[in-house]
Structure formats: C-alpha cells, structure tokens
C-alpha positions, 0 to 999 in steps of 0.5 A: 109638148108640141114642136113646130117645124116649117119645111117644103111640104114634100118633106113635111112628114120626113123624119129621117133628119136627111136634109140636115145630114146633108147640109150640116147646120148650126147644131149638127156636122155634115153627115149627122141627121137631126131634125130642127124644130122650134117651141112655137110657130112664131120661132119656127117662122123667124128660123126660116126667115133668117135662113132663106130670102123671102123671094126664094122660099118655095111656094109649097111650105107645110108646118109640121107639128110634133108631140113629144110624150110628157115622160120623154127625156129631153136634154137641156144644154147648159148656157155654160157650154156656149162660147161667148159668140155663139149667136154669131152668123156663121155659127161657131163650129163649136156648136155643131160639135156639141150638138153632133156629140149629143147625137152620137152619145144618144143620151136622149131623143130630144135636146133643147137649145137656145135660139140665135135669132132671138135676143138673149136666146129667148125661145127654145129650138129642140133637136130631134135625134132619129138614131135615139130608140125613143124617137119613135115615141115622137109623133106627127099630129099634123102637117099643114100648108103654111103660108107666110103673111104677105107683109113679110114680103115688103120688108 
C-alpha cells in the first residue's frame, strides 16, 4: 500500500512526527508524535488546501510516498467511535484523544481514519505511529517536488 504526504520540502524525509507533536492536530494531542498521510495524492492535496491559505503555502513543497508492507497490521477506526460532529472544524477534542490513545497503546504502526474534508468521510487518512516497533518496516519510496495547479490560486 502506498500513502502520500505533502509537506515543506525540507521535511519531506522526516519520519519523526515532530511537526504534529509540536502543533497537535485533529487526531493527536500536542506532545504526541504522529505522521499524517492520505490514501491518494488528491486527498493529500485537499488536506493541505483546507489547512493553509494558498497564498501562504511555502514555495518549496514536496510529496512523499510511503510504502507499507502487505503484512503490516493497520488498525481502522470504527465509525461507531466517531462523535456526531466529527467533521466539524475545529475538530472535537475527542478525536485527538482517540488518536493519542491509539499512539500510546502502540497496537499498530498505522491506523486508517476518515477524512473530514470529503463528503461522508470518503477517502482515508492514515496515521503513522513512529513509536511502534514495526514503524521501521514503513519505507519512503520517493520524495519529489510538488507544485499546486495554478487554477487553485484563482479560487
């Protein structure tokens, strides 16, 4: 399985989860390292666009492709654990608690969660846990420059 992350180029090969640890996010409390990825380049693009105004995007962006081995355990967050307002922004703190609990329990190196930016949570984002012993089985297979289509800037 391939997963995708768009980031500043200088962090394209960073697998520490440090950025999310410092800032916190929808699926992690501040102080908890995690790597946010998506199941497609299109979803990774949408995730960046909803978090950063296009005129403020750094000039040097890259897309990193991660490869997960076929036998790697991937947890999937059951829809029954999601609160009714799970797609709201700002995110309900319960989501960060759920993700942080998963990271701390270390049950797997990856967990599939729904995307809040697509209708009905279509598409999946994947949290990668750099603390899990199997995390070293996840490989970066490429990190290349990524340029947003000029039409995005006309929106």
